[in-house]
C-alpha positions in Angstrom: 20.7 106.6 18.7 18.8 109.8 19.4 18.4 109.4 23.2 20.7 107.7 25.6 19.6 104.4 26.9 21.3 102.1 29.5 23.1 99.2 28.0 20.4 96.8 29.1 17.7 99.0 27.6 19.6 99.0 24.3 19.9 95.2 24.5 16.1 95.0 25.2 15.4 97.1 22.2 17.6 95.0 20.0 16.0 91.7 21.3 12.5 93.1 20.9 13.1 94.1 17.2 14.5 90.6 16.6 11.8 88.6 18.4 8.7 90.9 18.5 8.1 89.6 22.0 8.6 92.0 24.9 8.9 89.3 27.6 11.4 87.4 25.6 13.4 90.6 25.0 13.4 91.3 28.7 14.6 87.8 29.6 17.5 88.2 27.1 18.5 91.7 28.1 18.2 91.3 31.8 19.2 87.6 32.2 15.8 87.0 33.7 15.4 83.3 32.8 14.6 82.3 36.4 12.3 85.3 37.1 8.6 84.7 37.6 6.7 85.2 34.3 4.3 87.8 35.8 7.3 89.9 36.9 9.0 89.6 33.5 5.8 90.6 31.8 5.2 93.6 34.1 8.8 94.9 33.7 8.7 94.3 29.9 5.5 96.4 29.8 7.1 99.2 31.8 10.0 99.3 29.3 7.6 99.3 26.4 5.9 102.4 27.9 9.3 104.2 28.2 9.4 107.0 25.6 13.1 106.5 25.0 12.7 102.8 24.5 9.8 103.4 22.1 11.8 105.8 20.1 14.8 103.5 19.9 12.6 100.5 18.8 11.1 102.7 16.1 14.6 103.7 14.9 15.7 100.1 14.8 12.6 99.0 12.9 13.1 101.7 10.4 16.7 100.6 9.9 15.6 97.0 9.4 12.9 98.0 6.9 15.4 100.2 5.0 18.0 97.4 4.8 15.4 94.9 3.6 13.9 97.5 1.3 10.5 96.5 2.6 7.9 99.1 3.5 4.1 99.4 3.5 4.2 100.4 -0.2 6.3 97.3 -1.1 3.9 95.0 0.7 0.8 96.6 -0.8 2.4 96.3 -4.3 3.1 92.6 -3.8 -0.5 91.9 -2.5 -1.9 93.8 -5.5 0.2 91.6 -7.8 -1.3 88.4 -6.2 -4.8 89.9 -6.5 -4.3 90.5 -10.2 -3.1 86.9 -11.0 -5.3 85.5 -13.8 -5.5 81.8 -14.7 -5.6 83.0 -18.3 -2.0 84.1 -18.0 -0.8 80.5 -17.8 -3.4 78.5 -19.7 -4.1 78.2 -23.4 -7.7 78.3 -24.7 -7.8 74.5 -24.8 -6.9 74.4 -21.0 -3.3 73.2 -21.6 -0.5 74.9 -19.8 1.5 77.5 -21.6 5.3 76.9 -21.6 6.9 78.2 -18.4 8.9 80.7 -20.3 5.5 82.4 -21.3 4.3 82.7 -17.7 4.3 86.2 -16.1 6.8 86.6 -13.3 4.0 87.0 -10.8 2.9 83.4 -11.4 6.4 82.0 -11.2 7.0 83.9 -8.0 3.7 83.3 -6.1 2.6 79.9 -7.1 2.1 77.8 -3.9 2.5 74.4 -5.5 2.6 72.6 -8.8 2.1 68.9 -9.2 2.3 66.7 -12.3 1.3 63.1 -12.4 1.2 60.7 -15.3 -1.9 58.6 -15.8 -1.0 55.3 -17.5 -3.1 52.6 -19.2 -0.5 49.9 -18.1 1.4 49.6 -14.9 5.0 50.2 -16.0 5.0 50.8 -19.7 6.0 54.4 -20.3 4.6 54.2 -23.8 1.1 53.8 -22.3 0.9 57.3 -20.7 -2.5 58.5 -21.7 -2.7 61.8 -19.8 -0.9 64.1 -17.4 -2.8 65.4 -14.4 -1.6 68.8 -13.5 -2.5 70.5 -10.2 -1.7 74.1 -9.6 -2.2 75.8 -6.3 -2.2 79.6 -6.3 -2.1 81.9 -3.3 -5.3 82.1 -1.2 -7.1 85.0 -2.9 -9.5 85.6 -0.1 -6.7 86.0 2.5 -4.9 88.2 0.0 -8.0 90.5 -0.4 -8.4 90.6 3.4 -4.7 91.7 3.8 -5.2 94.3 1.1 -8.3 95.5 2.8 -6.5 95.9 6.1 -3.9 98.2 4.6 -4.1 101.5 6.5 -5.1 103.5 3.5 -8.0 101.2 2.7 -9.5 100.1 6.1 -12.1 97.9 4.4 -12.0 95.3 7.1 -11.3 97.5 10.1 -13.4 96.3 13.0 -15.0 99.0 15.1 -16.9 98.3 18.3 -18.9 101.1 20.0 -19.0 100.4 23.7 -20.8 103.7 24.6 -24.3 103.4 26.0 -27.1 105.9 25.5 -26.0 107.9 28.5 -22.4 108.2 27.1 -21.0 106.0 29.8 -19.6 102.5 29.4 -22.2 101.1 31.7 -24.1 98.1 30.2 -27.8 99.0 29.5 -30.7 96.7 29.9 -31.9 95.5 26.5 -35.4 94.3 26.1 -35.9 91.5 23.6 -39.4 91.2 22.1 -40.4 88.2 20.1 -41.8 89.0 16.7 -45.2 87.4 17.5 -45.4 89.6 20.6 -44.8 92.8 18.7 -47.8 95.0 18.1 -47.5 97.4 15.2 
C-alpha cells in the first residue's frame, strides 16, 4: 500500500474492487445498511474522489489483473480470435462437419452452443434415421466487432458529442428549420 488509509477506507477499496459498486462498497465498509441511500451515495462519491482511495483502488485492480493474467492485450487478442473464426474451419466442402479433433481451438473454446437432432422416418425405429440436424451457434460477431472497435487504441465507435454553440458557450442556440419546399436557391 503506497499511502496510508484508514481501516474503513481500505475495506471500502477492497469491497469496491470486488463489487464495482461504490454505494455497496460503502455499505459494507461502514456498516451503513440502514443509512439513507442518498447519504450512502454521497459519501461513496466523496471516497471515490479521494486521491489516496483512487490510488489504492488502482493498485488493487492491477494486482487482480496480474493474478488473473488478464489485461487489455489479452482481451484484445481474444476478441481478435473470435473475429477471425471462419465456418470453413469446421465444415467440409459438402457442408458436413469435420471431426471435432480437426476443429481449431478457437472454435472449441468460443462456440456458444451445438445441437444435434436425429430426423427419423419412423417414430421409434433407430434404423430409420434419415438425417441429423446440426445447429451451431457461434459468438455474436457484430457485438465482437463493436467491442474490438471500442478498444482504446482503435476508438472506431467512440461517441463524441459537441455541446459548444457558435459563441463558444454551452447555451442552446435557436435553430431555424426550413422545409425543403420553402427553400429558395
